[in-house]
CHARMM internal coordinates of N, CA and C (Angstrom, degrees):
IC EDIT
DIST 1 N 1 CA 1.4493
DIST 1 CA 1 C 1.5320
ANGL 1 N 1 CA 1 C 111.13
DIST 1 C 2 N 1.3101
ANGL 1 CA 1 C 2 N 115.93
DIHE 1 N 1 CA 1 C 2 N -36.56
DIST 2 N 2 CA 1.4648
ANGL 1 C 2 N 2 CA 119.63
DIHE 1 CA 1 C 2 N 2 CA -179.52
DIST 2 CA 2 C 1.5237
ANGL 2 N 2 CA 2 C 111.73
DIHE 1 C 2 N 2 CA 2 C -63.09
DIST 2 C 3 N 1.3494
ANGL 2 CA 2 C 3 N 119.78
DIHE 2 N 2 CA 2 C 3 N -44.93
DIST 3 N 3 CA 1.4710
ANGL 2 C 3 N 3 CA 118.12
DIHE 2 CA 2 C 3 N 3 CA 178.55
DIST 3 CA 3 C 1.5274
ANGL 3 N 3 CA 3 C 113.42
DIHE 2 C 3 N 3 CA 3 C -61.89
DIST 3 C 4 N 1.3110
ANGL 3 CA 3 C 4 N 117.41
DIHE 3 N 3 CA 3 C 4 N -34.65
DIST 4 N 4 CA 1.4665
ANGL 3 C 4 N 4 CA 120.17
DIHE 3 CA 3 C 4 N 4 CA 178.59
DIST 4 CA 4 C 1.5285
ANGL 4 N 4 CA 4 C 110.15
DIHE 3 C 4 N 4 CA 4 C -65.64
DIST 4 C 5 N 1.3180
ANGL 4 CA 4 C 5 N 116.22
DIHE 4 N 4 CA 4 C 5 N -44.17
DIST 5 N 5 CA 1.4673
ANGL 4 C 5 N 5 CA 119.71
DIHE 4 CA 4 C 5 N 5 CA 178.13
DIST 5 CA 5 C 1.5272
ANGL 5 N 5 CA 5 C 111.00
DIHE 4 C 5 N 5 CA 5 C -65.47
DIST 5 C 6 N 1.3300
ANGL 5 CA 5 C 6 N 116.44
DIHE 5 N 5 CA 5 C 6 N -38.46
DIST 6 N 6 CA 1.4638
ANGL 5 C 6 N 6 CA 120.02
DIHE 5 CA 5 C 6 N 6 CA 177.79
DIST 6 CA 6 C 1.5238
ANGL 6 N 6 CA 6 C 110.51
DIHE 5 C 6 N 6 CA 6 C -63.38
DIST 6 C 7 N 1.3334
ANGL 6 CA 6 C 7 N 117.14
DIHE 6 N 6 CA 6 C 7 N -41.30
DIST 7 N 7 CA 1.4630
ANGL 6 C 7 N 7 CA 120.21
DIHE 6 CA 6 C 7 N 7 CA 178.18
DIST 7 CA 7 C 1.5242
ANGL 7 N 7 CA 7 C 110.66
DIHE 6 C 7 N 7 CA 7 C -62.68
DIST 7 C 8 N 1.3161
ANGL 7 CA 7 C 8 N 117.06
DIHE 7 N 7 CA 7 C 8 N -45.46
DIST 8 N 8 CA 1.4709
ANGL 7 C 8 N 8 CA 120.11
DIHE 7 CA 7 C 8 N 8 CA -179.10
DIST 8 CA 8 C 1.5245
ANGL 8 N 8 CA 8 C 111.67
DIHE 7 C 8 N 8 CA 8 C -64.16
DIST 8 C 9 N 1.3239
ANGL 8 CA 8 C 9 N 116.66
DIHE 8 N 8 CA 8 C 9 N -39.61
DIST 9 N 9 CA 1.4591
ANGL 8 C 9 N 9 CA 120.49
DIHE 8 CA 8 C 9 N 9 CA 177.71
DIST 9 CA 9 C 1.5264
ANGL 9 N 9 CA 9 C 110.26
DIHE 8 C 9 N 9 CA 9 C -64.92
DIST 9 C 10 N 1.3216
ANGL 9 CA 9 C 10 N 117.05
DIHE 9 N 9 CA 9 C 10 N -45.44
DIST 10 N 10 CA 1.4569
ANGL 9 C 10 N 10 CA 120.76
DIHE 9 CA 9 C 10 N 10 CA 178.18
DIST 10 CA 10 C 1.5164
ANGL 10 N 10 CA 10 C 112.16
DIHE 9 C 10 N 10 CA 10 C -64.00
DIST 10 C 11 N 1.3225
ANGL 10 CA 10 C 11 N 116.47
DIHE 10 N 10 CA 10 C 11 N -39.81
DIST 11 N 11 CA 1.4568
ANGL 10 C 11 N 11 CA 120.98
DIHE 10 CA 10 C 11 N 11 CA 178.12
DIST 11 CA 11 C 1.5271
ANGL 11 N 11 CA 11 C 110.39
DIHE 10 C 11 N 11 CA 11 C -60.04
DIST 11 C 12 N 1.3210
ANGL 11 CA 11 C 12 N 116.03
DIHE 11 N 11 CA 11 C 12 N -46.89
DIST 12 N 12 CA 1.4662
ANGL 11 C 12 N 12 CA 120.14
DIHE 11 CA 11 C 12 N 12 CA -179.44
DIST 12 CA 12 C 1.5298
ANGL 12 N 12 CA 12 C 110.95
DIHE 11 C 12 N 12 CA 12 C -64.76
DIST 12 C 13 N 1.3209
ANGL 12 CA 12 C 13 N 116.95
DIHE 12 N 12 CA 12 C 13 N -41.24
DIST 13 N 13 CA 1.4614
ANGL 12 C 13 N 13 CA 120.36
DIHE 12 CA 12 C 13 N 13 CA 179.41
DIST 13 CA 13 C 1.5250
ANGL 13 N 13 CA 13 C 111.29
DIHE 12 C 13 N 13 CA 13 C -65.06
DIST 13 C 14 N 1.3220
ANGL 13 CA 13 C 14 N 117.07
DIHE 13 N 13 CA 13 C 14 N -43.57
DIST 14 N 14 CA 1.4605
ANGL 13 C 14 N 14 CA 120.55
DIHE 13 CA 13 C 14 N 14 CA 178.46
DIST 14 CA 14 C 1.5126
ANGL 14 N 14 CA 14 C 112.37
DIHE 13 C 14 N 14 CA 14 C -62.98
DIST 14 C 15 N 1.3242
ANGL 14 CA 14 C 15 N 115.83
DIHE 14 N 14 CA 14 C 15 N -41.99
DIST 15 N 15 CA 1.4739
ANGL 14 C 15 N 15 CA 120.30
DIHE 14 CA 14 C 15 N 15 CA 178.11
DIST 15 CA 15 C 1.5266
ANGL 15 N 15 CA 15 C 110.25
DIHE 14 C 15 N 15 CA 15 C -60.90
DIST 15 C 16 N 1.3207
ANGL 15 CA 15 C 16 N 115.83
DIHE 15 N 15 CA 15 C 16 N -44.05
DIST 16 N 16 CA 1.4676
ANGL 15 C 16 N 16 CA 121.07
DIHE 15 CA 15 C 16 N 16 CA -179.04
DIST 16 CA 16 C 1.5335
ANGL 16 N 16 CA 16 C 110.90
DIHE 15 C 16 N 16 CA 16 C -64.59
DIST 16 C 17 N 1.3283
ANGL 16 CA 16 C 17 N 116.59
DIHE 16 N 16 CA 16 C 17 N -43.04
DIST 17 N 17 CA 1.4717
ANGL 16 C 17 N 17 CA 119.79
DIHE 16 CA 16 C 17 N 17 CA -179.40
DIST 17 CA 17 C 1.5218
ANGL 17 N 17 CA 17 C 111.17
DIHE 16 C 17 N 17 CA 17 C -64.17
DIST 17 C 18 N 1.3273
ANGL 17 CA 17 C 18 N 117.42
DIHE 17 N 17 CA 17 C 18 N -41.73
DIST 18 N 18 CA 1.4641
ANGL 17 C 18 N 18 CA 120.02
DIHE 17 CA 17 C 18 N 18 CA 179.18
DIST 18 CA 18 C 1.5240
ANGL 18 N 18 CA 18 C 110.86
DIHE 17 C 18 N 18 CA 18 C -67.43
DIST 18 C 19 N 1.3159
ANGL 18 CA 18 C 19 N 116.10
DIHE 18 N 18 CA 18 C 19 N -37.49
DIST 19 N 19 CA 1.4673
ANGL 18 C 19 N 19 CA 120.38
DIHE 18 CA 18 C 19 N 19 CA 178.58
DIST 19 CA 19 C 1.5256
ANGL 19 N 19 CA 19 C 110.26
DIHE 18 C 19 N 19 CA 19 C -65.07
DIST 19 C 20 N 1.3300
ANGL 19 CA 19 C 20 N 116.58
DIHE 19 N 19 CA 19 C 20 N -40.02
DIST 20 N 20 CA 1.4620
ANGL 19 C 20 N 20 CA 120.59
DIHE 19 CA 19 C 20 N 20 CA -179.94
DIST 20 CA 20 C 1.5158
ANGL 20 N 20 CA 20 C 111.65
DIHE 19 C 20 N 20 CA 20 C -66.76
DIST 20 C 21 N 1.3328
ANGL 20 CA 20 C 21 N 117.18
DIHE 20 N 20 CA 20 C 21 N -27.90
DIST 21 N 21 CA 1.4603
ANGL 20 C 21 N 21 CA 120.69
DIHE 20 CA 20 C 21 N 21 CA 179.38
DIST 21 CA 21 C 1.5283
ANGL 21 N 21 CA 21 C 112.42
DIHE 20 C 21 N 21 CA 21 C -89.45
DIST 21 C 22 N 1.3245
ANGL 21 CA 21 C 22 N 116.64
DIHE 21 N 21 CA 21 C 22 N 2.63
DIST 22 N 22 CA 1.4586
ANGL 21 C 22 N 22 CA 120.21
DIHE 21 CA 21 C 22 N 22 CA 176.05
DIST 22 CA 22 C 1.5215
ANGL 22 N 22 CA 22 C 114.17
DIHE 21 C 22 N 22 CA 22 C 81.35
DIST 22 C 23 N 1.3203
ANGL 22 CA 22 C 23 N 117.86
DIHE 22 N 22 CA 22 C 23 N 27.39
DIST 23 N 23 CA 1.4552
ANGL 22 C 23 N 23 CA 120.83
DIHE 22 CA 22 C 23 N 23 CA -178.87
DIST 23 CA 23 C 1.5185
ANGL 23 N 23 CA 23 C 112.51
DIHE 22 C 23 N 23 CA 23 C -78.39
DIST 23 C 24 N 1.3240
ANGL 23 CA 23 C 24 N 115.13
DIHE 23 N 23 CA 23 C 24 N 156.99
DIST 24 N 24 CA 1.4581
ANGL 23 C 24 N 24 CA 119.08
DIHE 23 CA 23 C 24 N 24 CA 176.36
DIST 24 CA 24 C 1.5344
ANGL 24 N 24 CA 24 C 109.45
DIHE 23 C 24 N 24 CA 24 C -84.52
DIST 24 C 25 N 1.3185
ANGL 24 CA 24 C 25 N 117.05
DIHE 24 N 24 CA 24 C 25 N -170.86
DIST 25 N 25 CA 1.4698
ANGL 24 C 25 N 25 CA 121.49
DIHE 24 CA 24 C 25 N 25 CA -173.62
DIST 25 CA 25 C 1.5272
ANGL 25 N 25 CA 25 C 112.40
DIHE 24 C 25 N 25 CA 25 C -61.13
DIST 25 C 26 N 1.3356
ANGL 25 CA 25 C 26 N 116.98
DIHE 25 N 25 CA 25 C 26 N -42.24
DIST 26 N 26 CA 1.4630
ANGL 25 C 26 N 26 CA 119.79
DIHE 25 CA 25 C 26 N 26 CA -179.22
DIST 26 CA 26 C 1.5316
ANGL 26 N 26 CA 26 C 111.68
DIHE 25 C 26 N 26 CA 26 C -69.06
DIST 26 C 27 N 1.3273
ANGL 26 CA 26 C 27 N 117.47
DIHE 26 N 26 CA 26 C 27 N -35.59
DIST 27 N 27 CA 1.4611
ANGL 26 C 27 N 27 CA 120.57
DIHE 26 CA 26 C 27 N 27 CA 175.13
DIST 27 CA 27 C 1.5291
ANGL 27 N 27 CA 27 C 110.40
DIHE 26 C 27 N 27 CA 27 C -62.24
DIST 27 C 28 N 1.3231
ANGL 27 CA 27 C 28 N 115.87
DIHE 27 N 27 CA 27 C 28 N -43.52
DIST 28 N 28 CA 1.4675
ANGL 27 C 28 N 28 CA 120.23
DIHE 27 CA 27 C 28 N 28 CA 179.51
DIST 28 CA 28 C 1.5191
ANGL 28 N 28 CA 28 C 111.04
DIHE 27 C 28 N 28 CA 28 C -62.59
DIST 28 C 29 N 1.3332
ANGL 28 CA 28 C 29 N 116.75
DIHE 28 N 28 CA 28 C 29 N -42.52
DIST 29 N 29 CA 1.4651
ANGL 28 C 29 N 29 CA 120.19
DIHE 28 CA 28 C 29 N 29 CA 179.09
DIST 29 CA 29 C 1.5242
ANGL 29 N 29 CA 29 C 111.49
DIHE 28 C 29 N 29 CA 29 C -65.07
DIST 29 C 30 N 1.3255
ANGL 29 CA 29 C 30 N 117.33
DIHE 29 N 29 CA 29 C 30 N -40.02
DIST 30 N 30 CA 1.4612
ANGL 29 C 30 N 30 CA 119.90
DIHE 29 CA 29 C 30 N 30 CA 179.82
DIST 30 CA 30 C 1.5258
ANGL 30 N 30 CA 30 C 110.63
DIHE 29 C 30 N 30 CA 30 C -66.79
DIST 30 C 31 N 1.3058
ANGL 30 CA 30 C 31 N 117.86
DIHE 30 N 30 CA 30 C 31 N -48.15
DIST 31 N 31 CA 1.4599
ANGL 30 C 31 N 31 CA 121.16
DIHE 30 CA 30 C 31 N 31 CA 178.42
DIST 31 CA 31 C 1.5335
ANGL 31 N 31 CA 31 C 110.04
DIHE 30 C 31 N 31 CA 31 C -59.05
DIST 31 C 32 N 1.3282
ANGL 31 CA 31 C 32 N 116.00
DIHE 31 N 31 CA 31 C 32 N -44.79
DIST 32 N 32 CA 1.4574
ANGL 31 C 32 N 32 CA 120.24
DIHE 31 CA 31 C 32 N 32 CA -178.22
DIST 32 CA 32 C 1.5232
ANGL 32 N 32 CA 32 C 111.09
DIHE 31 C 32 N 32 CA 32 C -63.23
DIST 32 C 33 N 1.3227
ANGL 32 CA 32 C 33 N 117.58
DIHE 32 N 32 CA 32 C 33 N -43.80
DIST 33 N 33 CA 1.4690
ANGL 32 C 33 N 33 CA 120.66
DIHE 32 CA 32 C 33 N 33 CA -179.67
DIST 33 CA 33 C 1.5257
ANGL 33 N 33 CA 33 C 111.26
DIHE 32 C 33 N 33 CA 33 C -64.40
DIST 33 C 34 N 1.3153
ANGL 33 CA 33 C 34 N 117.01
DIHE 33 N 33 CA 33 C 34 N -45.38
DIST 34 N 34 CA 1.4656
ANGL 33 C 34 N 34 CA 120.32
DIHE 33 CA 33 C 34 N 34 CA -178.70
DIST 34 CA 34 C 1.5215
ANGL 34 N 34 CA 34 C 110.84
DIHE 33 C 34 N 34 CA 34 C -64.94
DIST 34 C 35 N 1.3109
ANGL 34 CA 34 C 35 N 117.49
DIHE 34 N 34 CA 34 C 35 N -44.33
DIST 35 N 35 CA 1.4623
ANGL 34 C 35 N 35 CA 120.12
DIHE 34 CA 34 C 35 N 35 CA 178.30
DIST 35 CA 35 C 1.5291
ANGL 35 N 35 CA 35 C 110.95
DIHE 34 C 35 N 35 CA 35 C -64.62
DIST 35 C 36 N 1.3238
ANGL 35 CA 35 C 36 N 116.70
DIHE 35 N 35 CA 35 C 36 N -40.79
DIST 36 N 36 CA 1.4538
ANGL 35 C 36 N 36 CA 119.97
DIHE 35 CA 35 C 36 N 36 CA 178.46
DIST 36 CA 36 C 1.5139
ANGL 36 N 36 CA 36 C 112.49
DIHE 35 C 36 N 36 CA 36 C -61.70
DIST 36 C 37 N 1.3228
ANGL 36 CA 36 C 37 N 117.00
DIHE 36 N 36 CA 36 C 37 N -44.64
DIST 37 N 37 CA 1.4642
ANGL 36 C 37 N 37 CA 120.85
DIHE 36 CA 36 C 37 N 37 CA 178.80
DIST 37 CA 37 C 1.5281
ANGL 37 N 37 CA 37 C 110.59
DIHE 36 C 37 N 37 CA 37 C -65.42
DIST 37 C 38 N 1.3219
ANGL 37 CA 37 C 38 N 117.13
DIHE 37 N 37 CA 37 C 38 N -42.09
DIST 38 N 38 CA 1.4605
ANGL 37 C 38 N 38 CA 120.85
DIHE 37 CA 37 C 38 N 38 CA -179.99
DIST 38 CA 38 C 1.5277
ANGL 38 N 38 CA 38 C 111.19
DIHE 37 C 38 N 38 CA 38 C -62.64
DIST 38 C 39 N 1.3226
ANGL 38 CA 38 C 39 N 117.17
DIHE 38 N 38 CA 38 C 39 N -45.94
DIST 39 N 39 CA 1.4688
ANGL 38 C 39 N 39 CA 120.25
DIHE 38 CA 38 C 39 N 39 CA 179.49
DIST 39 CA 39 C 1.5222
ANGL 39 N 39 CA 39 C 110.76
DIHE 38 C 39 N 39 CA 39 C -64.69
DIST 39 C 40 N 1.3274
ANGL 39 CA 39 C 40 N 117.36
DIHE 39 N 39 CA 39 C 40 N -36.88
DIST 40 N 40 CA 1.4618
ANGL 39 C 40 N 40 CA 120.60
DIHE 39 CA 39 C 40 N 40 CA 177.88
DIST 40 CA 40 C 1.5251
ANGL 40 N 40 CA 40 C 110.76
DIHE 39 C 40 N 40 CA 40 C -64.28
DIST 40 C 41 N 1.3285
ANGL 40 CA 40 C 41 N 116.71
DIHE 40 N 40 CA 40 C 41 N -42.78
DIST 41 N 41 CA 1.4650
ANGL 40 C 41 N 41 CA 119.89
DIHE 40 CA 40 C 41 N 41 CA 178.14
DIST 41 CA 41 C 1.5224
ANGL 41 N 41 CA 41 C 110.85
DIHE 40 C 41 N 41 CA 41 C -63.50
DIST 41 C 42 N 1.3319
ANGL 41 CA 41 C 42 N 117.49
DIHE 41 N 41 CA 41 C 42 N -40.36
DIST 42 N 42 CA 1.4587
ANGL 41 C 42 N 42 CA 120.40
DIHE 41 CA 41 C 42 N 42 CA 176.41
DIST 42 CA 42 C 1.5234
ANGL 42 N 42 CA 42 C 111.04
DIHE 41 C 42 N 42 CA 42 C -62.12
DIST 42 C 43 N 1.3209
ANGL 42 CA 42 C 43 N 117.01
DIHE 42 N 42 CA 42 C 43 N -39.03
DIST 43 N 43 CA 1.4651
ANGL 42 C 43 N 43 CA 120.67
DIHE 42 CA 42 C 43 N 43 CA 178.50
DIST 43 CA 43 C 1.5233
ANGL 43 N 43 CA 43 C 110.41
DIHE 42 C 43 N 43 CA 43 C -64.31
DIST 43 C 44 N 1.3292
ANGL 43 CA 43 C 44 N 117.78
DIHE 43 N 43 CA 43 C 44 N -42.91
DIST 44 N 44 CA 1.4633
ANGL 43 C 44 N 44 CA 120.70
DIHE 43 CA 43 C 44 N 44 CA 178.61
DIST 44 CA 44 C 1.5261
ANGL 44 N 44 CA 44 C 111.41
DIHE 43 C 44 N 44 CA 44 C -63.27
DIST 44 C 45 N 1.3171
ANGL 44 CA 44 C 45 N 117.25
DIHE 44 N 44 CA 44 C 45 N -41.60
DIST 45 N 45 CA 1.4666
ANGL 44 C 45 N 45 CA 120.59
DIHE 44 CA 44 C 45 N 45 CA 178.15
DIST 45 CA 45 C 1.5284
ANGL 45 N 45 CA 45 C 109.87
DIHE 44 C 45 N 45 CA 45 C -63.81
DIST 45 C 46 N 1.3193
ANGL 45 CA 45 C 46 N 116.40
DIHE 45 N 45 CA 45 C 46 N -42.63
DIST 46 N 46 CA 1.4669
ANGL 45 C 46 N 46 CA 119.87
DIHE 45 CA 45 C 46 N 46 CA 177.60
DIST 46 CA 46 C 1.5129
ANGL 46 N 46 CA 46 C 112.26
DIHE 45 C 46 N 46 CA 46 C -62.36
DIST 46 C 47 N 1.3134
ANGL 46 CA 46 C 47 N 117.48
DIHE 46 N 46 CA 46 C 47 N -40.15
DIST 47 N 47 CA 1.4611
ANGL 46 C 47 N 47 CA 121.26
DIHE 46 CA 46 C 47 N 47 CA 178.54
DIST 47 CA 47 C 1.5241
ANGL 47 N 47 CA 47 C 110.73
DIHE 46 C 47 N 47 CA 47 C -64.02
DIST 47 C 48 N 1.3308
ANGL 47 CA 47 C 48 N 116.29
DIHE 47 N 47 CA 47 C 48 N -43.73
DIST 48 N 48 CA 1.4636
ANGL 47 C 48 N 48 CA 120.10
DIHE 47 CA 47 C 48 N 48 CA 179.59
DIST 48 CA 48 C 1.5281
ANGL 48 N 48 CA 48 C 110.69
DIHE 47 C 48 N 48 CA 48 C -63.06
DIST 48 C 49 N 1.3173
ANGL 48 CA 48 C 49 N 116.49
DIHE 48 N 48 CA 48 C 49 N -43.79
DIST 49 N 49 CA 1.4711
ANGL 48 C 49 N 49 CA 119.94
DIHE 48 CA 48 C 49 N 49 CA 179.20
DIST 49 CA 49 C 1.5222
ANGL 49 N 49 CA 49 C 110.37
DIHE 48 C 49 N 49 CA 49 C -62.47
DIST 49 C 50 N 1.3221
ANGL 49 CA 49 C 50 N 117.81
DIHE 49 N 49 CA 49 C 50 N -45.00
DIST 50 N 50 CA 1.4625
ANGL 49 C 50 N 50 CA 120.40
DIHE 49 CA 49 C 50 N 50 CA 179.14
DIST 50 CA 50 C 1.5275
ANGL 50 N 50 CA 50 C 111.88
DIHE 49 C 50 N 50 CA 50 C -63.09
DIST 50 C 51 N 1.3216
ANGL 50 CA 50 C 51 N 116.80
DIHE 50 N 50 CA 50 C 51 N -38.43
DIST 51 N 51 CA 1.4615
ANGL 50 C 51 N 51 CA 120.42
DIHE 50 CA 50 C 51 N 51 CA 178.44
DIST 51 CA 51 C 1.5299
ANGL 51 N 51 CA 51 C 111.04
DIHE 50 C 51 N 51 CA 51 C -66.86
DIST 51 C 52 N 1.3118
ANGL 51 CA 51 C 52 N 116.82
DIHE 51 N 51 CA 51 C 52 N -37.06
DIST 52 N 52 CA 1.4689
ANGL 51 C 52 N 52 CA 120.30
DIHE 51 CA 51 C 52 N 52 CA 179.56
DIST 52 CA 52 C 1.5251
ANGL 52 N 52 CA 52 C 111.51
DIHE 51 C 52 N 52 CA 52 C -70.93
DIST 52 C 53 N 1.3251
ANGL 52 CA 52 C 53 N 117.15
DIHE 52 N 52 CA 52 C 53 N -31.51
DIST 53 N 53 CA 1.4618
ANGL 52 C 53 N 53 CA 120.70
DIHE 52 CA 52 C 53 N 53 CA -177.16
DIST 53 CA 53 C 1.5254
ANGL 53 N 53 CA 53 C 113.72
DIHE 52 C 53 N 53 CA 53 C -82.89
DIST 53 C 54 N 1.3206
ANGL 53 CA 53 C 54 N 117.19
DIHE 53 N 53 CA 53 C 54 N -16.91
DIST 54 N 54 CA 1.4553
ANGL 53 C 54 N 54 CA 119.42
DIHE 53 CA 53 C 54 N 54 CA -178.83
DIST 54 CA 54 C 1.5200
ANGL 54 N 54 CA 54 C 110.11
DIHE 53 C 54 N 54 CA 54 C -74.50
DIST 54 C 55 N 1.3099
ANGL 54 CA 54 C 55 N 115.41
DIHE 54 N 54 CA 54 C 55 N 147.05
DIST 55 N 55 CA 1.4570
ANGL 54 C 55 N 55 CA 121.32
DIHE 54 CA 54 C 55 N 55 CA -179.70
DIST 55 CA 55 C 1.5187
ANGL 55 N 55 CA 55 C 108.93
DIHE 54 C 55 N 55 CA 55 C -81.70
DIST 55 C 56 N 1.3390
ANGL 55 CA 55 C 56 N 117.83
DIHE 55 N 55 CA 55 C 56 N 130.90
DIST 56 N 56 CA 1.4705
ANGL 55 C 56 N 56 CA 120.01
DIHE 55 CA 55 C 56 N 56 CA -177.58
DIST 56 CA 56 C 1.5101
ANGL 56 N 56 CA 56 C 113.76
DIHE 55 C 56 N 56 CA 56 C -66.34
END
COOR INIT
IC SEED 1 N 1 CA 1 C
IC BUILD
């Protein structure tokens, strides 16, 4: 569930950043996709770190 939320948050942030820079629809989609993927990867890394730090 966390990676899905991270993707949606990144997607929204990327869309907003492209819109603020005056990008067209394809620019917004590219920014949104890249931000979404990046946030998802950060979420996966965070999950792995938390799993490694927990006591078995």
